C-alpha positions in Angstrom: 59.0 142.3 -34.4 55.6 143.8 -35.3 53.8 140.5 -36.0 55.1 139.1 -32.7 53.9 142.1 -30.7 50.5 142.0 -32.5 50.2 138.2 -31.7 51.2 138.8 -28.1 48.7 141.6 -27.8 46.0 139.2 -29.2 47.1 136.6 -26.7 46.7 139.0 -23.8 43.2 140.0 -25.1 42.3 136.3 -25.4 43.4 135.7 -21.9 41.6 138.7 -20.5 38.4 137.8 -22.4 38.9 134.1 -21.5 38.5 133.2 -25.2 39.9 129.7 -25.5 39.7 129.7 -29.3 41.7 132.9 -29.6 44.3 131.7 -27.1 44.8 128.4 -28.8 44.9 130.0 -32.3 47.5 132.6 -31.2 49.6 130.0 -29.3 49.6 127.7 -32.3 50.8 130.5 -34.6 53.4 131.5 -32.1 54.7 128.0 -31.9 54.9 127.8 -35.7 56.7 131.2 -35.8 59.2 130.3 -33.1 60.0 126.8 -34.4 60.6 128.2 -37.9 57.8 126.2 -39.4 55.7 129.3 -40.1 57.4 130.0 -43.4 56.3 126.6 -44.6 52.8 126.4 -43.0 51.5 129.9 -43.0 50.8 130.1 -46.7 48.9 126.7 -46.6 47.0 127.7 -43.5 46.1 131.1 -45.0 45.0 129.5 -48.3 43.1 126.5 -47.0 42.5 127.2 -43.3 39.0 128.5 -43.7 38.0 125.4 -45.7 39.6 123.2 -43.0 37.7 125.1 -40.3 34.4 124.7 -42.2 35.0 121.0 -42.5 35.7 120.6 -38.8 32.6 122.6 -37.9 30.5 120.5 -40.3 31.9 117.3 -38.7 30.9 118.6 -35.3 27.4 119.5 -36.5 27.0 116.0 -38.0 28.1 114.1 -34.9 24.5 113.9 -33.4 23.4 112.2 -36.7 26.3 109.8 -36.7 25.8 109.0 -33.0 22.0 108.3 -33.6 20.8 111.2 -31.4 19.2 112.8 -34.4 17.5 110.8 -37.1 14.7 111.1 -39.6 12.1 110.9 -36.9 13.5 113.9 -35.0 13.7 115.8 -38.3 10.1 115.1 -39.3 8.9 115.7 -35.7 10.7 119.0 -35.6 9.3 120.2 -38.9 5.8 120.3 -37.3 6.9 123.3 -35.4 7.1 126.8 -36.9 10.3 127.3 -34.8 11.9 124.6 -36.8 10.9 126.3 -40.1 12.4 129.5 -38.8 15.6 127.6 -37.9 15.6 125.9 -41.3 15.3 129.2 -43.2 17.9 130.8 -40.8 20.3 128.0 -41.6 19.8 128.5 -45.3 20.2 132.3 -45.0 23.4 132.0 -42.8 25.0 129.5 -45.2 24.3 131.7 -48.2 25.7 134.7 -46.3 28.8 132.8 -45.2 29.4 131.7 -48.9 29.5 135.4 -49.8 31.9 136.0 -46.8 34.2 133.3 -48.1 34.2 135.0 -51.5 35.0 138.4 -49.8 37.8 137.0 -47.7 39.4 135.3 -50.7 39.2 138.5 -52.8 39.9 141.1 -50.1 42.0 139.4 -47.4 42.8 142.7 -45.7 39.2 142.8 -44.5 40.1 139.9 -42.2 42.1 142.1 -39.9 39.0 144.3 -39.3 36.7 141.3 -38.8 39.1 139.7 -36.4 39.5 142.9 -34.4 35.7 143.4 -34.3 35.3 139.8 -33.1 37.9 140.3 -30.4 36.2 143.5 -29.2 32.8 141.8 -29.1 34.2 138.9 -27.1 36.2 141.1 -24.7 33.8 143.9 -24.2 30.3 142.5 -24.8 30.5 138.8 -23.9 30.1 137.9 -27.5 30.9 134.5 -29.0 33.6 134.3 -31.6 31.8 132.6 -34.5 34.7 133.4 -36.8 35.2 135.8 -39.6 33.2 133.9 -42.2 29.8 135.0 -41.2 31.1 138.5 -40.3 32.5 138.7 -43.8 29.2 137.6 -45.3 27.3 140.3 -43.4 30.0 142.8 -44.4 29.6 141.7 -48.0 25.8 142.2 -47.8 26.2 145.6 -46.2 28.7 146.6 -48.9 26.3 145.6 -51.6 23.4 147.6 -50.0 25.7 150.7 -49.6 26.8 150.2 -53.2 23.2 150.1 -54.5 22.4 153.4 -52.8 25.7 155.2 -53.5 25.9 154.2 -57.2 29.2 152.3 -56.8 
């Protein structure tokens, strides 16, 4: 009964925050749970879901290249701007942080609950955007390492 109430609470928060991703995710999980397919699919989703999500995001990011909107000309033109160099370095930095987040989520899955709750709060209370737990986990990983350096852990 606890997981159902938790999911229903998240659904209510998603509806109040008008967070379509959260609504769809919770609805999907509720359908799996109520149809009895959860026992079969939850382990696979938990184990491979982040990788599936990263693949879908990567596909979405590459669509402008596939459609011809962005090509080598746009890339070389953009690199003449220092804003583009900042974006390039930011992209590298975020990807490295996210890789550390993936490592943290795989080794400490309990941290996911705190990250999801933090994301929900940010969306509901501060008009944040749910970018997912991966980058949050990466930032948490970095913060833990910094705290560890200063505390001797």
